[in-house]
C-alpha positions as CSV (number, residue, x, y, z in Angstrom):
1,F,-0.3,-0.1,0.2
2,P,2.8,2.6,0.7
3,A,4.3,1.7,-2.7
4,I,0.4,2.8,-4.6
5,W,-0.3,6.3,-2.3
6,G,3.1,7.3,-2.6
7,S,3.6,7.0,-6.5
8,G,-0.6,8.4,-6.9
9,P,0.3,11.9,-5.7
10,L,3.6,12.2,-7.9
11,Y,1.6,10.6,-10.7
12,L,-0.8,12.9,-10.2
13,T,1.4,16.3,-10.4
14,Y,3.3,15.3,-12.9
15,N,2.5,18.7,-15.3
16,F,4.7,20.2,-12.5
17,W,7.8,18.4,-13.4
18,E,8.3,19.8,-16.8
19,G,11.2,21.5,-15.5
20,I,13.2,18.8,-13.8
21,P,15.8,16.9,-16.6
22,N,14.8,13.7,-17.7
23,S,10.8,14.4,-16.7
24,G,9.6,11.7,-19.1
25,F,11.5,8.5,-18.0
26,W,10.9,9.4,-14.5
27,I,7.4,10.1,-15.3
28,T,7.1,6.3,-16.8
29,V,8.8,5.3,-13.9
30,V,6.4,6.6,-11.7
31,A,3.7,5.2,-14.0
32,N,5.3,2.1,-13.6
33,L,5.3,1.4,-10.4
34,H,2.1,2.8,-10.0
35,L,0.3,0.0,-12.0
36,L,2.6,-2.5,-10.7
37,A,1.0,-1.6,-6.9
38,A,-2.1,-2.0,-8.4
39,F,-1.6,-4.9,-9.7
40,A,-0.1,-6.0,-6.3
41,V,-3.3,-4.9,-4.3
42,L,-5.5,-6.4,-6.8
43,S,-4.1,-9.9,-6.6
44,F,-4.0,-9.4,-2.6
45,V,-7.9,-8.6,-2.6
46,I,-8.6,-11.5,-5.2
47,V,-6.6,-14.1,-3.4
48,H,-8.1,-13.1,0.0
49,V,-11.5,-13.5,-1.3
50,Y,-10.6,-16.8,-2.8
51,L,-9.0,-17.9,0.7
52,L,-12.8,-16.9,2.4
53,T,-14.5,-18.8,0.1
54,I,-12.5,-22.2,0.2
55,G,-13.3,-24.8,3.5
56,H,-15.8,-24.5,5.2
57,G,-17.5,-21.3,3.6
58,F,-17.4,-17.5,3.6
59,R,-19.4,-17.4,7.1
60,H,-17.3,-19.7,9.0
61,H,-14.0,-17.8,7.7
62,V,-15.2,-14.2,8.3
63,Q,-17.3,-14.8,11.8
64,P,-13.8,-15.3,14.0
65,M,-12.6,-11.7,12.4
66,V,-16.3,-9.8,13.3
67,T,-16.5,-11.6,16.6
68,G,-12.6,-11.9,17.6
69,F,-13.3,-15.3,18.9
70,D,-12.9,-19.5,17.6
71,E,-13.2,-22.2,18.1
72,V,-10.2,-24.4,17.6
73,E,-9.8,-28.0,18.5
74,L,-6.3,-28.2,21.1
75,T,-4.4,-31.5,22.8
76,P,-4.5,-32.1,26.2
77,E,-0.8,-31.0,26.0
78,Q,-2.0,-27.7,25.0
79,E,-4.9,-27.6,26.6
80,A,-3.0,-28.1,30.3
81,Y,-0.6,-25.1,28.8
82,L,-3.2,-22.7,28.4
83,E,-5.3,-23.4,31.6
84,Q,-1.8,-23.0,33.7
85,N,-0.3,-20.1,31.6
86,E,-2.5,-17.9,29.6
87,P,-6.4,-19.0,31.1
88,W,-7.0,-15.5,29.8
89,R,-7.1,-16.9,26.3
90,L,-9.7,-19.8,27.0
91,K,-13.5,-19.0,26.9
92,A,-15.3,-21.9,29.0
């Protein structure tokens, strides 16, 4: 995200670059960086929406994000460790 936010204002104000030497080269660099960052953000969104839909289903994956709670299966050793060292992480 920093790349798209950083290159966006530079790309938006390219008319002010007339006095800069090799401004044609630099606008090409900024435009390509901005395009690459946009494709990265788009890929990120597509992959994460896809990952939300596989497995148990969309609702099952989104609910822990909203509620902050998810049920997981623990081994007896893991449960004993959590009860002793981190009891606030267990929900009755």
